[in-house]
TIDO-803201 format. One line per 4 residues: number of its first residue (from 1); their letters; for each residue x, y, z of N, C-alpha, C. Coordinates in steps of 0.2 Angstrom, whole numbers, plus 5000, padded with zeros to 4 digits. Layout:
<atoms>
NUM> a> X,Y,Z,X,Y,Z,X,Y,Z ~ ... $
</atoms>
This chain:
<atoms>
1> mria> 5674,5636,4563,5680,5631,4564,5677,5625,4569 ~ 5680,5620,4568,5678,5614,4573,5683,5614,4578 ~ 5681,5615,4584,5686,5616,4590,5685,5611,4595 ~ 5691,5607,4597,5691,5603,4603,5694,5607,4609 $
5> llsy> 5690,5608,4614,5692,5612,4620,5693,5607,4626 ~ 5699,5607,4628,5701,5602,4633,5702,5605,4640 ~ 5699,5602,4645,5699,5605,4652,5699,5599,4657 ~ 5704,5598,4661,5705,5592,4665,5700,5592,4670 $
9> rskt> 5697,5598,4672,5692,5598,4677,5688,5604,4676 ~ 5681,5604,4675,5677,5610,4672,5671,5612,4676 ~ 5670,5609,4682,5664,5612,4685,5665,5618,4688 ~ 5661,5623,4688,5662,5630,4690,5665,5631,4697 $
13> hcgg> 5663,5626,4701,5665,5627,4708,5673,5625,4709 ~ 5676,5623,4703,5683,5622,4703,5687,5628,4702 ~ 5683,5634,4701,5687,5640,4701,5686,5643,4694 ~ 5691,5648,4692,5690,5651,4686,5690,5647,4679 $
17> qgvy> 5694,5641,4680,5694,5637,4674,5688,5634,4672 ~ 5683,5632,4677,5677,5630,4675,5672,5635,4672 ~ 5673,5641,4674,5669,5647,4672,5672,5648,4665 ~ 5678,5648,4664,5681,5649,4657,5679,5645,4652 $
21> vryl> 5678,5638,4653,5676,5633,4649,5669,5634,4647 ~ 5665,5636,4652,5658,5637,4650,5656,5643,4646 ~ 5659,5648,4647,5657,5654,4644,5661,5655,4637 ~ 5667,5653,4637,5671,5653,4631,5668,5649,4626 $
25> sqgl> 5666,5643,4628,5663,5638,4623,5656,5641,4620 ~ 5652,5645,4625,5646,5648,4623,5648,5654,4618 ~ 5653,5658,4619,5655,5663,4615,5657,5661,4608 ~ 5660,5655,4608,5663,5653,4601,5657,5650,4598 $
29> aelg> 5652,5647,4601,5646,5644,4598,5642,5650,4595 ~ 5641,5655,4599,5637,5661,4596,5640,5664,4590 ~ 5647,5663,4589,5650,5665,4583,5650,5660,4577 ~ 5646,5655,4578,5645,5650,4573,5650,5644,4573 $
33> heve> 5655,5644,4577,5660,5638,4577,5656,5632,4581 ~ 5659,5626,4579,5657,5620,4582,5662,5618,4587 ~ 5659,5618,4594,5664,5617,4599,5662,5610,4603 ~ 5667,5606,4604,5666,5600,4608,5671,5600,4614 $
37> vfsg> 5668,5600,4620,5672,5600,4626,5674,5593,4628 ~ 5680,5592,4629,5683,5586,4632,5685,5587,4639 ~ 5682,5584,4644,5683,5586,4651,5683,5580,4656 ~ 5688,5580,4660,5688,5575,4666,5683,5578,4671 $
41> qpyp> 5683,5573,4677,5679,5575,4682,5682,5581,4687 ~ 5678,5585,4690,5671,5585,4689,5669,5589,4682 ~ 5664,5586,4679,5662,5588,4673,5658,5595,4673 ~ 5658,5598,4667,5655,5605,4667,5647,5604,4667 $
45> enld> 5644,5609,4670,5637,5610,4671,5634,5615,4667 ~ 5628,5615,4664,5625,5620,4660,5629,5623,4654 ~ 5632,5618,4651,5635,5621,4644,5630,5623,4640 ~ 5631,5627,4635,5627,5630,4630,5624,5623,4626 $
49> srvr> 5618,5624,4624,5615,5618,4621,5618,5616,4614 ~ 5622,5621,4611,5625,5620,4605,5632,5617,4606 ~ 5634,5616,4612,5641,5614,4614,5640,5606,4616 ~ 5644,5602,4612,5644,5595,4614,5649,5594,4620 $
53> ltev> 5648,5589,4624,5652,5587,4629,5654,5580,4628 ~ 5661,5578,4628,5663,5572,4628,5667,5571,4635 ~ 5664,5566,4639,5667,5565,4646,5674,5561,4645 ~ 5679,5562,4649,5685,5559,4649,5686,5556,4656 $
57> psld> 5683,5551,4657,5683,5549,4664,5690,5547,4667 ~ 5692,5549,4673,5698,5547,4677,5696,5543,4682 ~ 5700,5542,4687,5698,5538,4693,5695,5542,4698 ~ 5694,5549,4697,5691,5553,4701,5693,5553,4708 $
61> lyrd> 5699,5554,4709,5702,5553,4716,5701,5558,4721 ~ 5699,5564,4718,5698,5570,4722,5691,5572,4723 ~ 5686,5568,4722,5679,5569,4722,5677,5572,4729 ~ 5673,5577,4729,5671,5581,4735,5669,5577,4741 $
65> edpf> 5665,5571,4740,5663,5567,4745,5668,5562,4748 ~ 5673,5561,4744,5678,5556,4746,5685,5558,4743 ~ 5688,5563,4745,5695,5565,4743,5700,5560,4744 ~ 5705,5560,4740,5711,5555,4741,5708,5548,4742 $
69> riph> 5703,5546,4739,5700,5539,4740,5705,5534,4737 ~ 5704,5528,4739,5708,5522,4737,5703,5518,4732 ~ 5705,5518,4725,5700,5515,4721,5701,5507,4721 ~ 5695,5504,4720,5695,5497,4720,5699,5494,4714 $
73> prei> 5703,5488,4715,5707,5486,4709,5703,5485,4703 ~ 5697,5483,4703,5693,5482,4697,5692,5489,4693 ~ 5693,5495,4697,5693,5501,4693,5699,5503,4689 ~ 5704,5499,4690,5710,5501,4686,5709,5498,4679 $
77> rdri> 5709,5502,4674,5708,5500,4667,5714,5499,4663 ~ 5719,5503,4664,5725,5503,4660,5731,5506,4663 ~ 5737,5507,4660,5743,5510,4663,5742,5517,4665 ~ 5737,5521,4661,5736,5528,4664,5733,5528,4670 $
81> dlle> 5728,5523,4672,5725,5523,4678,5730,5521,4684 ~ 5735,5517,4682,5740,5515,4687,5745,5521,4688 ~ 5746,5525,4683,5750,5531,4684,5747,5536,4689 ~ 5740,5536,4688,5736,5541,4691,5736,5539,4699 $
85> vatm> 5735,5533,4700,5734,5531,4707,5741,5531,4711 ~ 5746,5529,4707,5753,5529,4710,5756,5536,4711 ~ 5754,5541,4707,5756,5548,4708,5753,5550,4714 ~ 5746,5549,4715,5743,5551,4721,5746,5548,4727 $
89> wtag> 5747,5542,4727,5750,5538,4733,5757,5541,4735 ~ 5760,5544,4730,5767,5547,4732,5766,5554,4733 ~ 5760,5557,4734,5759,5564,4736,5759,5569,4730 ~ 5759,5566,4724,5759,5571,4719,5752,5572,4716 $
93> fpep> 5751,5577,4711,5745,5578,4708,5745,5576,4701 ~ 5741,5571,4699,5742,5567,4693,5738,5570,4687 ~ 5732,5574,4689,5727,5575,4684,5729,5579,4678 ~ 5734,5584,4678,5735,5587,4671,5739,5582,4667 $
97> rtfs> 5743,5578,4669,5747,5573,4665,5742,5567,4662 ~ 5738,5564,4667,5734,5559,4665,5728,5561,4661 ~ 5726,5566,4662,5720,5569,4657,5723,5570,4650 ~ 5729,5573,4650,5731,5574,4643,5733,5568,4639 $
101> lraa> 5735,5563,4643,5736,5556,4639,5730,5553,4637 ~ 5725,5553,4641,5718,5551,4639,5715,5555,4633 ~ 5716,5561,4633,5713,5565,4628,5717,5564,4621 ~ 5724,5563,4622,5728,5561,4616,5725,5554,4613 $
105> tllr> 5724,5550,4617,5721,5543,4615,5715,5544,4611 ~ 5710,5548,4614,5704,5549,4611,5704,5553,4604 ~ 5709,5558,4604,5710,5562,4598,5714,5558,4592 ~ 5717,5553,4593,5721,5550,4588,5716,5547,4583 $
109> srag> 5710,5545,4584,5706,5542,4579,5701,5548,4577 ~ 5702,5554,4579,5697,5559,4578,5700,5565,4575 ~ 5706,5565,4573,5710,5570,4570,5706,5574,4565 ~ 5703,5570,4560,5699,5573,4555,5693,5577,4557 $
113> dfdv> 5691,5576,4563,5684,5580,4566,5686,5587,4568 ~ 5692,5589,4568,5693,5595,4571,5698,5599,4567 ~ 5698,5606,4568,5703,5610,4564,5708,5613,4569 ~ 5706,5613,4576,5711,5615,4581,5709,5612,4588 $
117> vhdn> 5714,5612,4592,5713,5609,4599,5715,5615,4603 ~ 5711,5616,4608,5712,5622,4613,5713,5618,4620 ~ 5719,5619,4623,5720,5616,4630,5719,5621,4635 ~ 5715,5620,4641,5714,5625,4646,5718,5623,4652 $
121> qclg> 5724,5626,4652,5729,5625,4658,5731,5618,4660 ~ 5730,5613,4656,5732,5606,4657,5740,5606,4656 ~ 5742,5607,4650,5749,5607,4648,5752,5601,4650 ~ 5749,5595,4648,5752,5588,4649,5755,5586,4643 $
125> ygll> 5759,5581,4644,5763,5578,4639,5759,5575,4633 ~ 5753,5573,4634,5749,5571,4629,5747,5576,4624 ~ 5748,5583,4625,5747,5588,4620,5752,5588,4615 ~ 5758,5585,4617,5764,5585,4612,5762,5580,4606 $
129> diar> 5759,5574,4609,5756,5569,4604,5751,5572,4599 ~ 5746,5576,4602,5741,5579,4599,5743,5584,4593 ~ 5749,5587,4595,5751,5593,4591,5755,5590,4585 ~ 5756,5583,4585,5759,5580,4578,5753,5580,4573 $
133> rlpv> 5747,5580,4575,5741,5579,4570,5737,5585,4569 ~ 5737,5589,4574,5732,5595,4574,5736,5601,4577 ~ 5734,5607,4575,5736,5613,4578,5733,5613,4585 ~ 5738,5616,4590,5736,5616,4597,5737,5623,4599 $
137> vati> 5732,5626,4603,5733,5632,4607,5732,5630,4614 ~ 5735,5633,4619,5734,5632,4626,5734,5639,4629 ~ 5729,5639,4634,5728,5644,4639,5732,5643,4645 ~ 5736,5648,4647,5739,5648,4654,5736,5654,4658 $
141> hhpi> 5732,5653,4662,5729,5658,4666,5734,5662,4670 ~ 5738,5658,4673,5744,5661,4676,5749,5655,4678 ~ 5755,5657,4679,5760,5651,4680,5759,5648,4687 ~ 5758,5642,4688,5756,5639,4695,5762,5639,4699 $
145> trdr> 5768,5641,4696,5774,5642,4701,5772,5648,4706 ~ 5768,5652,4705,5766,5657,4710,5762,5654,4715 ~ 5758,5650,4714,5754,5646,4719,5759,5642,4724 ~ 5764,5639,4720,5769,5635,4724,5773,5639,4729 $
149> avdl> 5775,5645,4726,5779,5649,4731,5775,5652,4737 ~ 5769,5654,4736,5765,5656,4742,5764,5650,4747 ~ 5762,5644,4744,5761,5638,4748,5767,5636,4752 ~ 5773,5636,4749,5779,5635,4752,5781,5639,4758 $
153> aaap> 5779,5646,4756,5781,5651,4762,5776,5650,4768 ~ 5770,5647,4767,5765,5647,4772,5766,5640,4776 ~ 5769,5635,4773,5770,5628,4775,5775,5628,4781 ~ 5774,5624,4786,5779,5622,4791,5784,5618,4788 $
157> wrrk> 5790,5618,4791,5796,5615,4787,5795,5607,4786 ~ 5791,5604,4790,5790,5597,4789,5785,5596,4783 ~ 5781,5601,4781,5777,5600,4776,5780,5602,4769 ~ 5785,5606,4769,5788,5608,4763,5790,5603,4758 $
161> pfvh> 5793,5597,4760,5794,5592,4754,5787,5590,4751 ~ 5782,5589,4755,5776,5587,4752,5773,5592,4747 ~ 5774,5599,4749,5772,5604,4744,5775,5604,4738 ~ 5782,5603,4738,5786,5602,4732,5784,5596,4728 $
165> rwyg> 5782,5591,4731,5780,5585,4728,5773,5586,4724 ~ 5768,5589,4728,5762,5590,4725,5762,5594,4718 ~ 5767,5599,4718,5768,5603,4712,5773,5600,4707 ~ 5774,5594,4708,5779,5591,4704,5777,5591,4696 $
169> flgm> 5771,5592,4695,5768,5593,4687,5771,5599,4684 ~ 5774,5604,4688,5776,5610,4685,5782,5610,4680 ~ 5786,5605,4681,5791,5604,4676,5789,5602,4670 ~ 5784,5597,4670,5780,5595,4664,5777,5601,4660 $
173> qqtv> 5773,5605,4664,5770,5611,4661,5775,5616,4658 ~ 5780,5617,4661,5785,5622,4658,5788,5619,4651 ~ 5790,5612,4651,5792,5609,4645,5787,5610,4640 ~ 5781,5608,4641,5776,5608,4636,5774,5615,4633 $
177> arri> 5774,5620,4638,5772,5626,4636,5777,5629,4631 ~ 5784,5627,4632,5789,5630,4627,5789,5627,4620 ~ 5785,5621,4620,5784,5618,4613,5778,5619,4610 ~ 5773,5624,4613,5767,5625,4609,5768,5633,4607 $
181> pdli> 5768,5634,4600,5769,5640,4597,5764,5646,4599 ~ 5758,5644,4601,5753,5649,4602,5750,5648,4609 ~ 5751,5652,4613,5748,5652,4620,5744,5658,4621 ~ 5738,5657,4625,5734,5663,4627,5735,5664,4634 $
185> tvss> 5735,5670,4636,5735,5671,4644,5730,5677,4644 ~ 5728,5679,4651,5722,5683,4652,5724,5690,4654 ~ 5731,5692,4655,5733,5699,4657,5740,5700,4655 ~ 5742,5706,4654,5749,5707,4653,5753,5706,4659 $
189> ssaa> 5751,5706,4665,5754,5704,4671,5756,5697,4671 ~ 5751,5693,4669,5752,5686,4669,5756,5684,4663 ~ 5756,5687,4658,5761,5686,4652,5768,5687,4654 ~ 5769,5692,4658,5776,5693,4660,5778,5688,4665 $
193> diva> 5774,5686,4669,5776,5680,4674,5777,5674,4671 ~ 5773,5672,4665,5774,5666,4662,5781,5666,4658 ~ 5782,5672,4655,5789,5672,4652,5794,5671,4657 ~ 5794,5674,4663,5799,5674,4668,5800,5666,4671 $
197> dfrv> 5794,5663,4672,5794,5657,4676,5794,5651,4672 ~ 5791,5651,4666,5791,5646,4661,5796,5646,4656 ~ 5799,5652,4655,5804,5653,4650,5802,5652,4643 ~ 5796,5654,4642,5793,5654,4635,5795,5661,4632 $
201> spdq> 5795,5661,4625,5796,5667,4621,5790,5672,4622 ~ 5791,5678,4622,5785,5683,4622,5781,5682,4616 ~ 5784,5680,4610,5781,5680,4604,5776,5674,4604 ~ 5776,5669,4609,5771,5664,4609,5765,5666,4612 $
205> lhtv> 5765,5672,4616,5759,5673,4620,5754,5678,4617 ~ 5748,5677,4617,5743,5682,4615,5738,5683,4621 ~ 5737,5690,4623,5734,5692,4629,5726,5693,4627 ~ 5722,5689,4630,5715,5689,4629,5711,5689,4635 $
209> plgv> 5709,5695,4638,5706,5696,4644,5700,5691,4645 ~ 5698,5690,4651,5692,5686,4652,5685,5690,4651 ~ 5680,5687,4651,5673,5691,4651,5669,5690,4657 ~ 5663,5693,4657,5658,5692,4662,5651,5693,4659 $
213> ntel> 5647,5689,4662,5640,5689,4660,5636,5695,4663 ~ 5636,5701,4660,5634,5707,4663,5626,5707,4664 ~ 5623,5702,4661,5615,5702,4662,5614,5698,4668 ~ 5618,5693,4670,5617,5690,4676,5620,5693,4682 $
217> frpr> 5626,5696,4681,5630,5700,4687,5628,5707,4686 ~ 5623,5709,4689,5621,5716,4689,5618,5719,4695 ~ 5618,5726,4696,5615,5728,4702,5607,5726,4702 ~ 5605,5725,4709,5598,5723,4710,5594,5729,4713 $
221> etpr> 5587,5728,4712,5583,5733,4715,5583,5733,4723 ~ 5584,5727,4726,5583,5727,4733,5589,5730,4736 ~ 5588,5733,4742,5594,5737,4745,5599,5732,4747 ~ 5605,5735,4747,5611,5731,4750,5611,5730,4757 $
225> trgr> 5614,5725,4760,5614,5724,4767,5619,5728,4770 ~ 5617,5732,4775,5622,5736,4778,5628,5732,4782 ~ 5634,5734,4780,5640,5731,4783,5642,5725,4781 ~ 5638,5722,4775,5640,5716,4772,5646,5716,4768 $
229> ivav> 5651,5712,4769,5657,5711,4765,5657,5704,4762 ~ 5658,5704,4755,5659,5697,4752,5666,5696,4749 ~ 5668,5690,4750,5675,5688,4747,5674,5681,4744 ~ 5676,5681,4738,5676,5674,4734,5683,5672,4733 $
233> asad> 5684,5665,4735,5690,5662,4735,5689,5655,4732 ~ 5692,5653,4726,5691,5647,4723,5694,5641,4727 ~ 5698,5643,4732,5702,5637,4736,5703,5640,4742 ~ 5704,5636,4747,5706,5637,4754,5713,5637,4755 $
237> kplk> 5717,5642,4751,5724,5642,4751,5727,5648,4753 ~ 5733,5648,4755,5736,5655,4757,5736,5660,4752 ~ 5737,5658,4746,5737,5662,4740,5731,5667,4740 ~ 5725,5665,4742,5719,5669,4742,5719,5674,4747 $
241> giay> 5724,5674,4752,5724,5680,4757,5718,5680,4762 ~ 5714,5675,4763,5708,5675,4767,5710,5677,4774 ~ 5716,5674,4777,5718,5675,4784,5719,5683,4785 ~ 5721,5687,4780,5722,5694,4782,5715,5697,4782 $
245> llka> 5711,5695,4778,5704,5698,4778,5701,5697,4785 ~ 5701,5690,4787,5698,5688,4793,5701,5693,4799 ~ 5708,5694,4799,5711,5698,4804,5708,5705,4804 ~ 5707,5708,4798,5705,5714,4797,5698,5715,4799 $
249> varl> 5693,5710,4798,5687,5710,4800,5686,5710,4808 ~ 5691,5706,4811,5691,5706,4818,5692,5712,4821 ~ 5696,5716,4818,5698,5723,4821,5692,5728,4819 ~ 5689,5727,4813,5684,5731,4811,5677,5731,4815 $
253> rlth> 5676,5725,4817,5670,5724,4821,5670,5728,4828 ~ 5676,5730,4830,5676,5734,4836,5673,5741,4835 ~ 5672,5743,4829,5670,5750,4827,5664,5750,4822 ~ 5663,5744,4819,5658,5744,4814,5653,5738,4815 $
257> dvel> 5647,5738,4813,5642,5733,4813,5643,5729,4806 ~ 5648,5724,4806,5649,5721,4800,5648,5713,4800 ~ 5647,5710,4794,5647,5703,4793,5651,5701,4787 ~ 5654,5695,4786,5658,5693,4781,5655,5687,4778 $
261> rlva> 5653,5687,4772,5651,5681,4768,5657,5679,4764 ~ 5659,5673,4765,5665,5670,4762,5663,5664,4757 ~ 5664,5665,4751,5662,5660,4746,5668,5656,4745 ~ 5668,5650,4748,5674,5646,4748,5672,5639,4751 $
265> klep> 5675,5634,4749,5675,5628,4752,5680,5627,4757 ~ 5679,5628,4763,5684,5627,4768,5686,5620,4770 ~ 5693,5619,4771,5695,5613,4773,5693,5611,4780 ~ 5689,5606,4781,5687,5604,4788,5692,5604,4793 $
269> ngpt> 5691,5608,4798,5696,5609,4804,5703,5612,4801 ~ 5703,5615,4795,5709,5618,4792,5711,5624,4795 ~ 5716,5628,4792,5718,5634,4795,5713,5640,4795 ~ 5709,5640,4790,5704,5645,4790,5699,5644,4795 $
273> ekli> 5696,5638,4796,5691,5637,4801,5694,5638,4808 ~ 5700,5636,4809,5703,5637,4816,5704,5645,4817 ~ 5706,5649,4812,5707,5656,4813,5701,5659,4814 ~ 5695,5657,4811,5689,5660,4813,5687,5659,4820 $
277> aelg> 5688,5653,4823,5687,5651,4830,5691,5655,4834 ~ 5698,5656,4832,5703,5659,4837,5701,5667,4837 ~ 5699,5670,4832,5697,5677,4832,5690,5678,4834 ~ 5686,5673,4836,5680,5674,4839,5675,5677,4834 $
281> ladi> 5675,5675,4827,5671,5678,4822,5666,5673,4820 ~ 5664,5668,4823,5659,5663,4820,5653,5666,4820 ~ 5651,5671,4824,5644,5674,4824,5644,5679,4818 ~ 5649,5681,4815,5648,5686,4809,5651,5684,4803 $
285> vtav> 5655,5678,4803,5658,5675,4796,5654,5669,4794 ~ 5651,5669,4788,5648,5663,4785,5651,5661,4779 ~ 5653,5655,4779,5656,5652,4773,5651,5648,4769 ~ 5651,5649,4763,5646,5645,4758,5650,5643,4752 $
289> sgls> 5648,5637,4749,5651,5634,4743,5645,5631,4739 ~ 5647,5629,4733,5642,5626,4729,5637,5630,4726 ~ 5637,5637,4726,5632,5641,4724,5631,5641,4717 ~ 5625,5642,4715,5623,5642,4708,5626,5649,4705 $
293> deql> 5626,5650,4699,5628,5657,4696,5623,5662,4699 ~ 5617,5660,4699,5611,5665,4701,5612,5667,4708 ~ 5614,5662,4712,5615,5663,4719,5621,5668,4721 ~ 5626,5666,4717,5632,5670,4718,5631,5677,4716 $
297> aell> 5627,5678,4710,5626,5685,4708,5622,5689,4713 ~ 5617,5686,4716,5613,5689,4721,5617,5691,4727 ~ 5621,5686,4729,5625,5688,4735,5630,5693,4734 ~ 5633,5694,4728,5638,5699,4727,5634,5706,4726 $
301> asae> 5628,5706,4723,5624,5712,4723,5621,5714,4730 ~ 5621,5710,4735,5618,5711,4741,5623,5715,4746 ~ 5630,5714,4744,5635,5717,4748,5636,5724,4747 ~ 5638,5728,4753,5641,5734,4752,5648,5735,4749 $
305> vaci> 5652,5730,4751,5659,5730,4748,5661,5722,4746 ~ 5664,5722,4741,5667,5715,4739,5675,5716,4741 ~ 5678,5710,4743,5685,5711,4744,5689,5705,4741 ~ 5695,5706,4738,5699,5701,4735,5706,5703,4738 $
309> psmy> 5708,5699,4744,5714,5700,4747,5720,5696,4745 ~ 5719,5693,4739,5724,5688,4736,5731,5691,4736 ~ 5736,5686,4737,5743,5688,4737,5745,5688,4730 ~ 5741,5684,4725,5743,5684,4718,5737,5682,4714 $
313> egfs> 5735,5686,4708,5730,5684,4704,5732,5685,4697 ~ 5731,5680,4693,5733,5680,4685,5728,5684,4682 ~ 5722,5684,4684,5716,5689,4682,5711,5691,4687 ~ 5707,5686,4689,5702,5687,4695,5695,5688,4692 $
317> lpav> 5692,5683,4690,5685,5683,4688,5680,5686,4693 ~ 5681,5684,4700,5677,5687,4705,5678,5695,4705 ~ 5683,5698,4703,5684,5705,4703,5679,5708,4698 ~ 5679,5705,4692,5675,5707,4686,5668,5706,4688 $
321> eama> 5666,5701,4691,5659,5699,4693,5657,5704,4698 ~ 5661,5706,4703,5659,5711,4708,5658,5718,4705 ~ 5662,5720,4700,5662,5726,4697,5655,5726,4693 ~ 5654,5721,4689,5648,5720,4685,5641,5721,4690 $
325> sgtp> 5642,5718,4696,5636,5719,4701,5636,5726,4704 ~ 5640,5730,4702,5640,5737,4705,5642,5737,4712 ~ 5646,5732,4714,5648,5731,4721,5655,5734,4722 ~ 5656,5740,4726,5662,5743,4727,5667,5738,4729 $
329> lvas> 5673,5738,4726,5678,5733,4727,5685,5735,4730 ~ 5687,5731,4735,5694,5732,4738,5698,5726,4736 ~ 5704,5728,4733,5708,5722,4731,5715,5723,4732 ~ 5719,5718,4732,5726,5718,4734,5730,5721,4727 $
333> raga> 5735,5725,4729,5739,5727,4723,5744,5722,4721 ~ 5741,5716,4718,5745,5710,4717,5744,5707,4711 ~ 5749,5705,4707,5747,5701,4701,5744,5706,4696 ~ 5739,5703,4693,5735,5707,4688,5729,5711,4690 $
337> lpev> 5728,5711,4697,5722,5714,4700,5722,5722,4698 ~ 5728,5726,4699,5727,5733,4697,5726,5734,4689 ~ 5728,5729,4685,5726,5730,4678,5719,5728,4677 ~ 5716,5723,4680,5709,5721,4679,5704,5727,4682 $
341> vgds> 5706,5730,4688,5701,5734,4691,5702,5741,4688 ~ 5707,5743,4686,5708,5750,4684,5708,5755,4689 ~ 5704,5760,4688,5703,5765,4693,5696,5764,4697 ~ 5693,5759,4696,5686,5758,4699,5686,5754,4705 $
345> avlv> 5692,5753,4708,5693,5749,4715,5698,5753,4719 ~ 5698,5751,4726,5703,5754,4730,5708,5748,4731 ~ 5714,5749,4730,5720,5744,4731,5723,5745,4737 ~ 5725,5739,4740,5729,5739,4746,5735,5735,4745 $
349> epgd> 5740,5735,4750,5745,5731,4750,5744,5724,4752 ~ 5746,5719,4748,5744,5712,4749,5747,5710,4756 ~ 5743,5707,4760,5745,5705,4767,5746,5710,4772 ~ 5744,5716,4771,5744,5722,4776,5737,5722,4779 $
353> vedl> 5737,5720,4785,5730,5719,4789,5728,5726,4791 ~ 5733,5731,4793,5731,5737,4795,5728,5741,4789 ~ 5732,5741,4783,5729,5745,4777,5722,5742,4776 ~ 5721,5736,4776,5715,5733,4774,5709,5735,4779 $
357> tvvl> 5711,5735,4785,5706,5737,4790,5704,5745,4789 ~ 5709,5749,4788,5707,5756,4787,5703,5757,4781 ~ 5705,5754,4775,5702,5755,4769,5694,5753,4770 ~ 5693,5747,4772,5686,5744,4773,5682,5749,4778 $
361> gdll> 5685,5751,4783,5682,5755,4788,5680,5762,4785 ~ 5684,5765,4781,5683,5772,4778,5677,5771,4773 ~ 5677,5766,4769,5672,5765,4764,5665,5764,4767 ~ 5665,5760,4772,5658,5758,4775,5655,5765,4778 $
365> hdrq> 5660,5770,4780,5657,5776,4782,5655,5781,4777 ~ 5657,5780,4771,5657,5785,4766,5652,5783,4760 ~ 5645,5784,4761,5640,5782,4757,5641,5785,4750 ~ 5643,5791,4749,5643,5794,4743,5649,5791,4739 $
369> rlrr> 5655,5789,4742,5660,5786,4739,5658,5779,4736 ~ 5654,5775,4740,5652,5769,4738,5647,5769,4732 ~ 5643,5774,4732,5639,5775,4726,5643,5777,4720 ~ 5648,5781,4720,5653,5782,4715,5656,5776,4712 $
373> msia> 5659,5772,4717,5663,5766,4715,5658,5761,4712 ~ 5652,5761,4714,5647,5756,4711,5646,5758,4704 ~ 5645,5764,4702,5644,5766,4695,5650,5765,4691 ~ 5656,5767,4694,5662,5766,4690,5664,5758,4689 $
377> grtr> 5663,5754,4693,5664,5747,4692,5659,5744,4687 ~ 5653,5746,4688,5648,5743,4683,5650,5746,4676 ~ 5652,5752,4675,5654,5755,4669,5660,5751,4666 ~ 5665,5750,4670,5671,5747,4667,5669,5740,4665 $
381> aldt> 5665,5736,4669,5663,5729,4667,5660,5729,4660 ~ 5655,5734,4659,5651,5734,4653,5656,5736,4647 ~ 5661,5741,4648,5665,5743,4643,5670,5739,4641 ~ 5673,5735,4645,5679,5731,4644,5679,5724,4644 $
385> fswh> 5674,5721,4647,5674,5713,4647,5667,5710,4644 ~ 5668,5706,4639,5663,5703,4636,5665,5696,4633 ~ 5661,5691,4635,5663,5684,4632,5662,5684,4625 ~ 5658,5688,4622,5657,5688,4614,5664,5690,4611 $
389> avga> 5667,5695,4614,5673,5698,4612,5679,5693,4613 ~ 5679,5690,4619,5684,5685,4621,5684,5679,4616 ~ 5678,5677,4614,5677,5672,4609,5680,5674,4602 ~ 5679,5680,4600,5681,5682,4593,5689,5683,4593 $
393> rtae> 5692,5685,4599,5699,5686,4599,5702,5679,4600 ~ 5699,5675,4603,5702,5668,4604,5702,5665,4597 ~ 5697,5665,4593,5696,5662,4586,5702,5665,4582 ~ 5704,5671,4583,5709,5674,4579,5716,5670,4580 $
397> vyqr> 5717,5669,4587,5723,5665,4588,5722,5658,4585 ~ 5716,5655,4585,5716,5648,4582,5718,5649,4575 ~ 5716,5654,4571,5717,5655,4564,5725,5655,4563 ~ 5728,5659,4568,5736,5659,4567,5739,5652,4568 $
401> aihr> 5736,5648,4573,5739,5642,4574,5738,5637,4568 ~ 5732,5637,4565,5730,5633,4559,5735,5635,4554 ~ 5736,5641,4553,5741,5643,4547,5748,5641,4549 ~ 5750,5642,4555,5757,5640,4557,5758,5632,4556 $
405> hgrp> 5752,5628,4557,5753,5621,4557,5753,5619,4550 ~ 5750,5623,4545,5750,5621,4538,5744,5618,4536 ~ 5739,5618,4540,5732,5615,4538,5728,5620,4534 ~ 5724,5619,4529,5720,5624,4526,5715,5627,4531 $
409> sppr> 5714,5633,4530,5709,5637,4534,5702,5634,4533 ~ 5698,5633,4538,5691,5632,4537,5688,5637,4533 ~ 5684,5635,4528,5681,5640,4523,5676,5645,4527 ~ 5672,5642,4531,5667,5647,4534,5671,5652,4539 $
413> akar> 5675,5650,4543,5679,5654,4547,5683,5659,4543 ~ 5686,5657,4538,5690,5661,4533,5686,5667,4530 ~ 5680,5665,4528,5675,5670,4525,5673,5675,4531 ~ 5671,5672,4537,5669,5677,4542,5674,5682,4544 $
417> l> 5680,5680,4545,5686,5684,4546,5687,5689,4541 $
</atoms>
């Protein structure tokens, strides 16, 4: 099949959606499909050589080195640019909507180049224009309504109106999702939440778990660093539960020789940096960001324990990467995490600092249990998660969407299936 894969931001440091674009496009290419990624900034890195990249430039208002920047008037090219900057100036997040409109403009003249369009969590109004010409499939990793609920609960009352405004794109996503017949999500837990929050029909949803590169994320020959805990968070947000882990580590250091490696881009002078200082943890907590895949894999494999203290996860690639690395995992009993880790991790109540402290302390004392968990996690990753299988199951959803749309099935894909 000829596949247009849309992603409004795709660099892997943006979180799971960047990883998803990179490895799904590779898995589809390995199956013989032709894949072209359409992406806004930050653009994907290290795409498979068989995958074509078409850049869909925005005003790049949230670039790392200059977030919330004011563009020069000469940068404004059209009405979509005006919409983008006006939404930012009024405290909203414009990228899902404006990217979808730009992608729709590009695809109007290229409808004959593709058999199917696959949207990655954008769900902008432009998809409805695309759907008039081509079959459209959309992935919803989890409903962003869950992020909004956690952020609102953590925000002081003066900030709550701004949080509501930032998530103003959710009404659009709910509307668009209900009008796309074939939706992909990554877990049964996430599927149930999408049905509840976006009010889509369960018949629209196809569950396809994510995969992991088990050759990259693997146990290493070098010994693990005693007392090292690693936590990976794609964003410095209350949803990721890092504050609870920091408080647990502060208690744990009284009885254990521990260090925490936090893989996250922290907000300068933000709540996490302030909490590290307040708890006196600067000597044992190191925050790093922008790691390459190889560096992240080595870091995960160097730890005695990995921890995912999130308040909610629709899937959690870091959990699968930790298991593939043979790193014993402690995770919150929240969202899809119990479904993802199975019996290979220890689950704790989300937000319960005492529970997290006790579990981490007991594990660091029990060498035999750590070894058993290492083997169980690696085995589960090998048996359950594969990007090749993800590509094959995703292609089956494409075929259903093509058939539903009434276009003739691509001969090569038809024969292969």
